[in-house]
MITOR-697122 format. One record per residue: x, y, z of N, C-alpha, C in turn; residue number from 0. Coordinates in steps of 0.02 Angstrom, whole numbers, plus 50000, padded with zeros to 5 digits. Layout:
REM MITOR-697122
REC     npx     npy     npz    capx    capy    capz     cpx     cpy     cpz    nr
REC       X       Y       Z       X       Y       Z       X       Y       Z   NUM
...
This chain:
REM MITOR-697122
REC     npx     npy     npz    capx    capy    capz     cpx     cpy     cpz    nr
REC   50053   49934   49979   50003   50004   50021   50046   50068   50014     0
REC   50037   50110   49934   50086   50173   49946   50050   50240   49959     1
REC   50075   50305   49955   50036   50342   49987   49978   50381   49964     2
REC   49952   50375   50003   49870   50432   49969   49875   50479   49903     3
REC   49809   50490   49884   49790   50521   49812   49825   50596   49842     4
REC   49822   50629   49885   49863   50682   49923   49934   50697   49907     5
REC   49966   50612   49887   50018   50593   49894   50078   50602   49957     6
REC   50023   50626   50002   50052   50611   50068   50032   50550   50100     7
REC   50085   50521   50176   50070   50449   50168   50013   50487   50245     8
REC   49964   50468   50244   49907   50452   50307   49928   50417   50339     9
REC   49949   50446   50405   49958   50418   50482   49894   50401   50525    10
REC   49891   50362   50576   49832   50366   50626   49879   50348   50684    11
REC   49893   50386   50736   49925   50374   50790   49875   50345   50850    12
REC   49888   50278   50852   49858   50231   50916   49902   50216   50990    13
REC   49895   50273   51052   49919   50271   51119   49898   50312   51145    14
REC   49903   50271   51232   49870   50311   51288   49896   50352   51306    15
REC   49974   50382   51285   49997   50441   51327   49960   50486   51304    16
REC   49923   50547   51325   49918   50621   51283   49984   50637   51254    17
REC   50058   50643   51268   50110   50654   51298   50136   50611   51217    18
REC   50140   50569   51205   50167   50536   51149   50131   50544   51088    19
REC   50052   50563   51096   50021   50577   51033   50027   50640   51015    20
REC   50068   50670   51057   50041   50743   51034   50129   50757   51009    21
REC   50177   50713   51041   50231   50733   51016   50253   50682   50952    22
REC   50213   50626   50930   50216   50586   50870   50175   50630   50800    23
REC   50151   50689   50843   50104   50705   50780   50156   50779   50750    24
REC   50184   50791   50825   50226   50839   50790   50300   50827   50734    25
REC   50312   50773   50772   50376   50736   50742   50366   50723   50661    26
REC   50309   50669   50661   50286   50660   50590   50272   50719   50541    27
REC   50238   50766   50570   50223   50814   50512   50243   50875   50488    28
REC   50309   50850   50544   50387   50890   50528   50414   50878   50444    29
REC   50386   50817   50453   50409   50779   50370   50349   50783   50330    30
REC   50357   50819   50274   50344   50862   50202   50279   50782   50178    31
REC   50306   50724   50188   50268   50661   50166   50230   50650   50212    32
REC   50212   50649   50272   50180   50630   50296   50118   50694   50323    33
REC   50051   50631   50311   49998   50691   50335   49971   50640   50392    34
REC   49995   50666   50473   49942   50635   50528   49882   50649   50516    35
REC   49822   50599   50498   49751   50599   50501   49723   50611   50568    36
REC   49742   50585   50620   49723   50602   50676   49738   50552   50744    37
REC   49728   50580   50792   49743   50530   50875   49699   50484   50888    38
REC   49714   50428   50919   49667   50385   50981   49696   50363   51032    39
REC   49658   50376   51078   49697   50329   51158   49677   50256   51148    40
REC   49638   50227   51132   49637   50158   51119   49631   50134   51059    41
REC   49616   50083   51051   49606   50054   50985   49525   50041   50954    42
REC   49490   50045   51003   49420   50064   50998   49397   50129   50963    43
REC   49434   50176   51006   49425   50255   50974   49455   50255   50889    44
REC   49517   50203   50894   49555   50192   50814   49494   50168   50771    45
REC   49485   50134   50788   49417   50086   50748   49369   50140   50707    46
REC   49357   50182   50774   49290   50229   50760   49334   50280   50701    47
REC   49374   50322   50725   49410   50357   50674   49419   50338   50595    48
REC   49448   50256   50594   49456   50226   50536   49405   50205   50487    49
REC   49337   50195   50528   49278   50178   50485   49292   50268   50433    50
REC   49300   50325   50468   49281   50386   50420   49315   50390   50357    51
REC   49405   50406   50396   49449   50394   50328   49503   50356   50349    52
REC   49518   50288   50311   49552   50235   50336   49638   50251   50325    53
REC   49678   50269   50377   49741   50285   50354   49802   50217   50311    54
REC   49851   50256   50286   49899   50219   50228   49931   50167   50292    55
REC   49960   50208   50355   49990   50176   50392   49958   50203   50489    56
REC   49965   50149   50530   49974   50151   50563   50006   50147   50654    57
REC   50034   50186   50691   50065   50196   50739   50029   50174   50798    58
REC   50074   50116   50817   50027   50079   50872   50081   50069   50928    59
REC   50061   50072   50993   50054   50055   51036   50031   49990   51069    60
REC   50073   49913   51098   50050   49870   51106   50026   49869   51168    61
REC   50027   49921   51250   50015   49910   51280   49956   49965   51304    62
REC   49881   49947   51303   49834   49994   51318   49786   49975   51344    63
REC   49731   50025   51349   49678   49991   51393   49616   49973   51321    64
REC   49570   49930   51399   49511   49922   51335   49531   49836   51291    65
REC   49584   49879   51252   49585   49830   51216   49665   49839   51192    66
REC   49707   49753   51170   49773   49775   51197   49794   49789   51119    67
REC   49868   49811   51114   49869   49790   51039   49890   49742   50992    68
REC   49910   49683   51021   49900   49646   50995   49809   49620   50958    69
REC   49778   49611   51006   49711   49591   50960   49702   49655   50936    70
REC   49690   49711   50947   49700   49750   50866   49721   49744   50812    71
REC   49789   49727   50817   49813   49714   50757   49790   49661   50713    72
REC   49776   49589   50769   49750   49543   50719   49683   49546   50676    73
REC   49656   49591   50721   49575   49610   50700   49601   49649   50648    74
REC   49647   49704   50639   49645   49759   50585   49693   49712   50530    75
REC   49736   49650   50542   49763   49621   50486   49673   49576   50451    76
REC   49616   49560   50477   49574   49531   50453   49525   49544   50424    77
REC   49523   49617   50457   49461   49660   50405   49512   49682   50365    78
REC   49552   49733   50373   49578   49763   50334   49668   49750   50308    79
REC   49689   49720   50292   49764   49731   50308   49806   49789   50291    80
REC   49847   49803   50331   49881   49897   50349   49942   49888   50372    81
REC   49980   49937   50346   50049   49951   50371   50048   49958   50437    82
REC   50085   49941   50469   50077   49947   50562   50121   49935   50593    83
REC   50149   50015   50617   50224   50020   50644   50210   50038   50716    84
REC   50257   49983   50745   50243   49962   50816   50277   50008   50862    85
REC   50251   50046   50914   50278   50097   50960   50305   50060   51030    86
REC   50353   50047   51037   50363   50017   51108   50415   50047   51150    87
REC   50401   50037   51220   50451   50027   51283   50518   49991   51243    88
REC   50591   50015   51264   50648   49993   51240   50656   49951   51331    89
REC   50612   49909   51325   50614   49861   51386   50623   49786   51354    90
REC   50648   49755   51421   50627   49648   51388   50571   49641   51376    91
REC   50512   49658   51400   50461   49647   51423   50415   49680   51326    92
REC   50459   49744   51330   50420   49760   51273   50451   49735   51204    93
REC   50489   49705   51206   50527   49681   51149   50492   49642   51135    94
REC   50477   49579   51182   50440   49513   51183   50385   49535   51153    95
REC   50339   49588   51175   50282   49607   51155   50278   49625   51092    96
REC   50327   49674   51038   50335   49692   50997   50360   49630   50950    97
REC   50380   49562   50967   50397   49492   50916   50343   49473   50916    98
REC   50301   49473   50961   50217   49439   50945   50186   49486   50880    99
REC   50229   49537   50908   50153   49608   50856   50187   49582   50784   100
REC   50251   49591   50776   50290   49571   50717   50245   49503   50685   101
REC   50238   49477   50741   50227   49386   50727   50142   49399   50674   102
REC   50111   49455   50730   50014   49481   50680   50002   49497   50626   103
REC   50080   49533   50623   50085   49563   50544   50101   49639   50555   104
REC   50123   49660   50612   50160   49735   50599   50232   49705   50565   105
REC   50232   49770   50513   50275   49769   50471   50363   49795   50504   106
REC   50351   49859   50538   50381   49882   50584   50385   49921   50641   107
REC   50439   49941   50673   50440   49950   50755   50491   50009   50775   108
REC   50456   50079   50812   50505   50113   50826   50505   50094   50910   109
REC   50551   50123   50937   50566   50108   51013   50563   50179   51076   110
REC   50544   50163   51119   50520   50248   51185   50539   50210   51218   111
REC   50595   50252   51251   50618   50246   51330   50566   50247   51369   112
REC   50559   50240   51444   50531   50265   51498   50549   50316   51514   113
REC   50588   50355   51519   50606   50408   51528   50631   50471   51495   114
REC   50627   50539   51479   50653   50591   51425   50612   50562   51366   115
REC   50551   50574   51354   50496   50517   51291   50480   50561   51259   116
REC   50524   50643   51252   50500   50705   51228   50571   50733   51196   117
REC   50608   50718   51216   50685   50746   51186   50691   50688   51166   118
REC   50668   50601   51177   50711   50555   51129   50661   50563   51067   119
REC   50587   50567   51055   50565   50579   51003   50591   50614   50930   120
REC   50591   50693   50971   50596   50763   50960   50683   50713   50900   121
REC   50746   50702   50947   50803   50671   50930   50806   50644   50875   122
REC   50748   50599   50897   50754   50548   50859   50691   50537   50785   123
REC   50664   50591   50766   50615   50612   50722   50628   50598   50652   124
REC   50686   50608   50637   50697   50603   50564   50679   50506   50571   125
REC   50727   50482   50613   50727   50382   50620   50626   50368   50598   126
REC   50596   50391   50651   50535   50368   50674   50488   50385   50585   127
REC   50486   50457   50578   50461   50481   50523   50493   50426   50443   128
REC   50569   50415   50446   50580   50372   50427   50564   50300   50415   129
REC   50543   50276   50457   50505   50200   50466   50450   50191   50454   130
REC   50432   50252   50487   50333   50263   50442   50350   50245   50367   131
REC   50379   50290   50330   50379   50294   50287   50398   50227   50241   132
REC   50454   50184   50292   50481   50111   50271   50396   50077   50250   133
REC   50381   50086   50308   50295   50042   50307   50259   50072   50256   134
REC   50236   50121   50239   50186   50126   50196   50214   50106   50128   135
REC   50283   50094   50106   50306   50065   50079   50290   49982   50044   136
REC   50283   49949   50114   50244   49882   50117   50204   49864   50098   137
REC   50215   49798   50053   50166   49773   50025   50119   49728   50043   138
REC   50092   49719   50074   50035   49685   50147   50010   49628   50114   139
REC   50003   49629   50030   49993   49553   50019   50066   49504   50013   140
REC   50104   49529   50008   50161   49504   50008   50182   49498   50076   141
REC   50163   49517   50118   50166   49514   50209   50125   49457   50216   142
REC   50059   49455   50186   50016   49384   50204   50066   49352   50151   143
REC   50118   49361   50081   50118   49294   50062   50174   49243   50145   144
REC   50201   49292   50153   50261   49275   50220   50211   49220   50267   145
REC   50178   49254   50312   50116   49241   50373   50099   49167   50323   146
REC   50086   49150   50241   50054   49104   50234   50113   49043   50228   147
REC   50162   49081   50207   50219   49038   50195   50253   49002   50251   148
REC   50245   49052   50326   50276   49034   50386   50228   48990   50407   149
REC   50159   48995   50384   50108   48938   50409   50119   48869   50370   150
REC   50131   48847   50309   50140   48814   50262   50196   48777   50248   151
REC   50245   48783   50264   50324   48762   50231   50327   48727   50293   152
REC   50336   48651   50278   50347   48593   50287   50433   48612   50322   153
REC   50426   48581   50379   50480   48550   50420   50521   48492   50408   154
REC   50592   48515   50380   50620   48454   50347   50633   48408   50407   155
REC   50638   48346   50407   50669   48310   50462   50737   48305   50465   156
REC   50749   48321   50555   50813   48327   50593   50866   48285   50565   157
REC   50913   48307   50539   50992   48263   50546   51036   48257   50584   158
REC   51085   48234   50601   51120   48236   50673   51166   48268   50640   159
REC   51203   48331   50644   51271   48360   50635   51305   48320   50634   160
REC   51317   48263   50665   51397   48232   50672   51362   48175   50594   161
REC   51297   48147   50556   51313   48093   50531   51322   48141   50477   162
REC   51324   48209   50442   51312   48221   50384   51383   48227   50365   163
REC   51398   48196   50313   51482   48214   50296   51486   48314   50278   164
REC   51570   48314   50272   51579   48379   50262   51580   48373   50172   165
REC   51553   48449   50171   51565   48443   50073   51637   48450   50074   166
REC   51670   48457   49989   51733   48442   49983   51756   48507   49979   167
REC   51824   48516   49999   51845   48590   50045   51872   48615   49968   168
REC   51846   48678   49935   51861   48720   49874   51932   48716   49884   169
REC   51961   48702   49819   52056   48750   49820   52079   48778   49860   170
REC   52038   48847   49835   52075   48920   49864   52080   48916   49944   171
REC   52037   48870   49978   52033   48880   50075   52054   48816   50085   172
REC   52112   48791   50078   52141   48716   50092   52126   48723   50151   173
REC   52157   48743   50203   52188   48749   50277   52103   48751   50311   174
REC   52032   48752   50286   51969   48729   50339   51922   48699   50296   175
REC   51892   48644   50341   51827   48634   50292   51760   48662   50335   176
REC   51761   48696   50346   51716   48736   50392   51669   48782   50352   177
REC   51600   48757   50353   51586   48817   50296   51534   48858   50336   178
REC   51489   48915   50316   51455   48927   50338   51388   48995   50310   179
REC   51357   49014   50368   51286   49044   50293   51269   49116   50326   180
REC   51276   49172   50294   51262   49222   50294   51195   49263   50282   181
REC   51155   49279   50349   51103   49318   50297   51090   49383   50322   182
REC   51069   49427   50282   51035   49480   50320   50971   49536   50288   183
REC   50954   49530   50326   50885   49565   50327   50863   49628   50357   184
REC   50801   49646   50339   50771   49726   50356   50701   49701   50387   185
REC   50648   49748   50352   50590   49762   50350   50554   49703   50322   186
REC   50513   49653   50379   50479   49602   50369   50527   49546   50375   187
REC   50564   49545   50401   50636   49507   50392   50595   49482   50462   188
REC   50587   49484   50517   50566   49456   50562   50518   49391   50547   189
REC   50481   49398   50502   50428   49331   50477   50463   49291   50458   190
REC   50497   49329   50365   50528   49303   50356   50604   49249   50370   191
REC   50636   49263   50430   50690   49208   50438   50648   49170   50484   192
REC   50581   49196   50543   50570   49130   50576   50544   49085   50507   193
REC   50515   49084   50444   50487   49053   50393   50558   49002   50385   194
REC   50606   49025   50380   50663   49000   50348   50709   48964   50405   195
REC   50710   48987   50463   50746   48934   50504   50696   48895   50520   196
REC   50642   48896   50573   50601   48827   50592   50561   48786   50522   197
REC   50601   48802   50445   50597   48740   50429   50636   48713   50400   198
REC   50689   48745   50408   50779   48687   50423   50780   48646   50492   199
REC   50822   48588   50469   50843   48530   50540   50929   48593   50548   200
REC   50934   48543   50583   51003   48570   50624   51059   48547   50560   201
REC   51075   48619   50556   51118   48604   50506   51204   48592   50512   202
REC   51244   48566   50460   51316   48548   50480   51344   48603   50458   203
REC   51331   48660   50473   51363   48744   50447   51333   48780   50518   204
REC   51381   48830   50514   51346   48896   50556   51299   48909   50540   205
REC   51275   48965   50546   51223   49035   50518   51226   49071   50564   206
REC   51244   49138   50532   51255   49208   50563   51219   49279   50536   207
REC   51175   49280   50559   51118   49339   50550   51135   49409   50559   208
REC   51124   49461   50520   51100   49529   50517   51021   49556   50508   209
REC   50983   49540   50550   50917   49581   50569   50917   49640   50579   210
REC   50916   49700   50557   50920   49775   50565   50860   49770   50625   211
REC   50884   49792   50694   50822   49805   50769   50887   49815   50817   212
REC   50856   49878   50850   50895   49890   50923   50918   49843   50975   213
REC   50938   49864   51025   50978   49828   51075   50906   49800   51084   214
REC   50924   49763   51145   50867   49725   51192   50812   49699   51142   215
REC   50812   49697   51098   50764   49670   51028   50773   49596   51017   216
REC   50855   49607   51000   50892   49534   50964   50913   49489   51021   217
REC   50903   49506   51071   50902   49445   51144   50843   49408   51154   218
REC   50770   49470   51128   50729   49436   51147   50700   49374   51083   219
REC   50717   49417   51029   50714   49381   50956   50772   49309   50960   220
REC   50811   49319   50976   50846   49274   50988   50823   49212   51004   221
REC   50796   49239   51061   50770   49186   51125   50687   49135   51091   222
REC   50660   49209   51065   50607   49179   51048   50604   49116   50989   223
REC   50670   49128   50942   50673   49082   50881   50713   49024   50915   224
REC   50738   49028   50958   50768   48965   50985   50711   48923   51017   225
REC   50689   48936   51031   50620   48897   51058   50556   48878   50992   226
REC   50573   48895   50949   50546   48854   50870   50579   48839   50842   227
REC   50650   48807   50843   50695   48815   50789   50726   48737   50820   228
REC   50748   48681   50779   50784   48637   50770   50863   48659   50774   229
REC   50880   48718   50736   50934   48756   50781   50949   48769   50822   230
REC   51014   48794   50856   51023   48839   50934   51034   48874   50905   231
REC   50979   48942   50916   50977   49020   50900   50985   49061   50964   232
REC   51070   49117   50951   51069   49146   51014   51099   49224   50974   233
REC   51077   49259   51026   51133   49340   51030   51204   49323   51021   234
REC   51232   49356   50974   51322   49345   50967   51334   49376   51039   235
REC   51391   49330   51033   51430   49365   51082   51529   49370   51057   236
REC   51550   49413   51089   51622   49433   51034   51636   49371   51048   237
REC   51692   49358   51009   51720   49285   50993   51697   49209   50988   238
REC   51631   49218   50988   51584   49151   50990   51601   49133   50929   239
REC   51606   49048   50920   51634   49017   50859   51583   49000   50829   240
REC   51590   49007   50756   51540   48975   50717   51543   48916   50706   241
REC   51472   48877   50727   51483   48791   50746   51432   48788   50720   242
REC   51425   48702   50708   51361   48685   50665   51304   48670   50707   243
REC   51236   48685   50674   51199   48691   50710   51178   48722   50766   244
REC   51199   48787   50759   51206   48874   50780   51177   48920   50746   245
REC   51151   48964   50761   51117   49024   50730   51148   49073   50778   246
REC   51162   49147   50740   51219   49192   50789   51167   49251   50754   247
REC   51146   49277   50815   51103   49351   50785   51148   49405   50819   248
REC   51162   49457   50761   51209   49481   50774   51137   49544   50829   249
REC   51181   49567   50872   51166   49602   50931   51127   49689   50905   250
REC   51071   49697   50927   51046   49774   50914   51110   49836   50934   251
REC   51136   49866   50894   51158   49919   50913   51238   49907   50914   252
REC   51251   49845   50877   51339   49831   50878   51331   49800   50800   253
REC   51400   49803   50766   51407   49779   50715   51437   49696   50734   254
REC   51417   49666   50663   51441   49589   50673   51477   49566   50614   255
REC   51551   49545   50635   51576   49538   50576   51619   49444   50599   256
REC   51646   49421   50547   51673   49364   50558   51740   49355   50538   257
REC   51775   49305   50581   51848   49326   50555   51868   49261   50555   258
REC   51948   49225   50539   51952   49136   50554   52000   49164   50596   259
REC   51999   49097   50637   52027   49081   50682   52063   49016   50681   260
REC   52133   49003   50642   52149   48930   50634   52104   48911   50591   261
REC   52083   48870   50594   52030   48819   50543   51977   48833   50562   262
REC   51950   48873   50624   51883   48884   50642   51841   48965   50609   263
REC   51795   49009   50624   51769   49054   50614   51755   49077   50684   264
REC   51752   49121   50686   51741   49156   50749   51678   49229   50744   265
REC   51642   49241   50783   51631   49315   50769   51644   49367   50816   266
REC   51663   49425   50778   51668   49504   50797   51625   49540   50820   267
REC   51610   49559   50870   51541   49607   50910   51595   49687   50928   268
REC   51566   49738   50887   51620   49786   50900   51580   49843   50880   269
REC   51578   49907   50922   51568   49960   50902   51566   49984   50825   270
REC   51558   50057   50857   51579   50087   50757   51540   50139   50754   271
REC   51565   50170   50708   51473   50207   50674   51420   50162   50614   272
REC   51366   50186   50628   51320   50143   50578   51350   50139   50497   273
REC   51329   50104   50455   51368   50066   50409   51279   50084   50352   274
REC   51277   50123   50315   51217   50118   50270   51150   50136   50310   275
REC   51171   50173   50375   51115   50200   50417   51113   50162   50466   276
REC   51140   50089   50479   51112   50045   50514   51198   50026   50549   277
REC   51146   49994   50618   51209   49955   50674   51181   49920   50695   278
REC   51170   49852   50692   51221   49808   50639   51183   49825   50568   279
REC   51264   49803   50532   51244   49821   50455   51268   49744   50430   280
REC   51233   49738   50385   51230   49678   50349   51269   49684   50293   281
REC   51291   49735   50253   51358   49734   50221   51435   49732   50262   282
REC   51439   49736   50328   51508   49740   50374   51496   49661   50380   283
REC   51421   49616   50386   51449   49549   50389   51460   49532   50345   284
REC   51440   49536   50276   51455   49510   50192   51541   49511   50179   285
REC   51540   49562   50208   51620   49600   50194   51671   49562   50218   286
REC   51628   49545   50274   51699   49511   50323   51691   49431   50318   287
REC   51658   49396   50282   51623   49318   50269   51675   49333   50189   288
REC   51632   49366   50149   51679   49364   50090   51782   49371   50096   289
REC   51787   49400   50139   51877   49413   50139   51892   49362   50190   290
REC   51853   49293   50241   51890   49262   50268   51836   49199   50254   291
REC   51798   49198   50213   51760   49121   50193   51768   49081   50130   292
REC   51761   49138   50092   51770   49162   50003   51708   49083   49989   293
REC   51750   49061   49947   51712   48983   49910   51668   48963   49967   294
REC   51692   48936   50041   51656   48903   50063   51596   48948   50107   295
REC   51576   48974   50082   51511   49026   50110   51450   49034   50068   296
REC   51396   49043   50076   51336   49050   50051   51309   49116   50101   297
REC   51296   49177   50049   51254   49222   50068   51197   49229   50038   298
REC   51146   49240   50091   51082   49263   50072   51041   49332   50108   299
REC   51015   49345   50059   50998   49438   50063   50904   49436   50053   300
REC   50868   49464   50125   50807   49446   50102   50775   49521   50107   301
REC   50712   49521   50121   50658   49563   50125   50688   49651   50155   302
REC   50699   49666   50153   50705   49743   50188   50716   49796   50147   303
REC   50702   49882   50168   50721   49940   50115   50764   49950   50135   304
REC   50803   49987   50078   50884   50022   50051   50915   49978   50028   305
REC   50977   49965   50022   51010   49929   49983   51079   49900   50030   306
REC   51063   49931   50099   51114   49871   50129   51127   49798   50125   307
REC   51182   49787   50126   51194   49721   50105   51212   49701   50054   308
REC   51188   49742   49986   51199   49733   49921   51271   49727   49884   309
REC   51322   49774   49920   51368   49749   49894   51414   49731   49927   310
REC   51396   49698   50001   51444   49645   50040   51429   49592   49990   311
REC   51345   49565   49956   51344   49510   49948   51381   49510   49871   312
REC   51385   49580   49851   51403   49560   49777   51490   49554   49782   313
REC   51535   49554   49839   51608   49558   49851   51576   49482   49891   314
REC   51539   49433   49900   51537   49364   49941   51526   49340   49855   315
REC   51502   49369   49793   51510   49312   49743   51562   49324   49701   316
REC   51587   49379   49709   51661   49377   49677   51708   49359   49705   317
REC   51695   49339   49771   51771   49278   49817   51731   49209   49826   318
REC   51668   49184   49781   51667   49122   49740   51628   49107   49799   319
REC   51578   49157   49838   51534   49122   49880   51460   49116   49841   320
REC   51418   49053   49851   51349   49052   49830   51284   49093   49884   321
REC   51270   49132   49817   51232   49183   49854   51164   49190   49814   322
REC   51107   49211   49851   51043   49205   49833   51015   49266   49882   323
REC   50958   49297   49835   50915   49330   49848   50855   49308   49860   324
REC   50824   49353   49894   50737   49336   49915   50696   49408   49824   325
REC   50657   49337   49814   50626   49390   49746   50581   49424   49786   326
REC   50551   49467   49723   50509   49520   49731   50429   49492   49757   327
REC   50424   49448   49734   50372   49405   49748   50343   49401   49809   328
REC   50382   49380   49857   50358   49360   49912   50419   49390   49978   329
REC   50448   49460   49959   50465   49532   50004   50415   49537   50012   330
REC   50418   49596   50074   50377   49645   50100   50389   49700   50071   331
REC   50464   49718   50075   50521   49769   50039   50550   49755   49970   332
REC   50548   49767   49940   50613   49725   49890   50648   49770   49878   333
REC   50684   49831   49936   50743   49861   49913   50822   49829   49931   334
REC   50807   49793   49981   50900   49761   49975   50901   49702   49952   335
REC   50858   49671   49904   50860   49595   49870   50876   49628   49804   336
REC   50812   49693   49793   50801   49709   49725   50895   49737   49713   337
REC   50902   49785   49761   50994   49822   49774   51029   49763   49727   338
REC   51042   49720   49777   51087   49663   49760   51077   49634   49686   339
REC   51009   49615   49643   50995   49594   49606   51003   49630   49534   340
REC   51011   49724   49557   51036   49761   49489   51107   49745   49506   341
REC   51138   49765   49558   51221   49742   49554   51265   49668   49528   342
REC   51222   49621   49496   51228   49562   49506   51259   49526   49541   343
REC   51243   49536   49612   51271   49520   49674   51252   49445   49661   344
REC   51176   49439   49663   51139   49368   49680   51154   49300   49596   345
REC   51177   49254   49632   51171   49189   49592   51129   49177   49572   346
REC   51066   49166   49634   50972   49141   49629   50952   49176   49651   347
REC   50899   49178   49612   50840   49229   49641   50783   49192   49640   348
REC   50776   49174   49723   50721   49136   49735   50653   49156   49791   349
REC   50592   49120   49792   50541   49149   49821   50554   49135   49876   350
REC   50523   49143   49947   50553   49131   49998   50546   49069   50027   351
REC   50509   49011   49990   50493   48932   50037   50563   48897   49981   352
REC   50571   48926   49944   50630   48897   49916   50695   48893   49972   353
REC   50706   48955   50004   50767   48940   50041   50778   48903   50069   354
REC   50741   48877   50140   50777   48819   50163   50805   48760   50118   355
REC   50762   48753   50069   50795   48691   50030   50882   48708   50016   356
REC   50905   48773   49976   50937   48800   49944   51004   48776   50027   357
REC   50994   48809   50094   51017   48787   50147   51044   48733   50147   358
REC   50976   48673   50149   50987   48599   50158   51049   48583   50106   359
REC   51043   48608   50026   51084   48577   49995   51167   48592   50012   360
REC   51145   48660   50006   51215   48669   50048   51239   48646   50106   361
REC   51244   48648   50154   51235   48577   50213   51261   48522   50200   362
REC   51219   48497   50117   51252   48441   50098   51197   48362   50123   363
REC   51140   48409   50145   51061   48356   50150   51028   48334   50127   364
REC   51044   48353   50051   51006   48351   49969   51047   48355   49920   365
């Protein structure tokens, strides 16, 4: 769903805090591409307001009186799927609730602290507005396709890691037989990653992932996936070894790269300026994998706004890695994969349900 006829993105803000409603209105209307249709203190008022004029994007708090945000979100998606940006507190509970909202159909989220809210919203106003514009660019039909795929993708039979024969070692990297998969994604990626990782067995390769997400949220995201997947999933810590059957998620607010340690791979988690406006950045991960793993790696770029990861995937392909981009038909936002395809970075362009099979073949299961 794109911008309305007036060439502005019409937004409805639903939050029980009058201060949040006031400040968010001011912040969003500062962007000439956005128009705030109105605000509502809870979902009941929101539905009444939406019956008069339907917004392009809803900015939604998830903890409200009369009807909680998750219930409202599910109702909204069943009646008329609309891009929803969750506005959540930067806490462990807020992270878990936000991830539940993403599973229910929200396309993006912004975080708010418990204190200093007005200053925070004003300081981060441009980023909040950018998130709303990204959400407006999301195709809700594609999100529905992702959620359908999540429900229908068959789980493959688990194969014990020790029973899987190691692939032959490419001649260019004879000092190690370790292989790894690097995955990068953003808008729509929480659902897409869940669809992929819950559909593959415990693999004979390690997987490293950058999902654009703030701090605190990646730990909750890893914990959620760990409870759903055959693979072990954890938020990465500096020095963690990339191991078969293990998925390491880059921590929010930190870059993650891969380095060689003898015949092994380890991750480096570090600070530094954002790359392509993101921290963690997919390009940082992919470039490091190109340098240290070459043909022993596979790179996968999935749904997301912008171009983060496209150049890094091209470096991986040039280094001999297998490279994959999610196709446009199953992406919520085809920005990152689309840019990778334009650069010639993707050896294969495939729909979301095909990605688990490619991972299994790379791991030697097929």
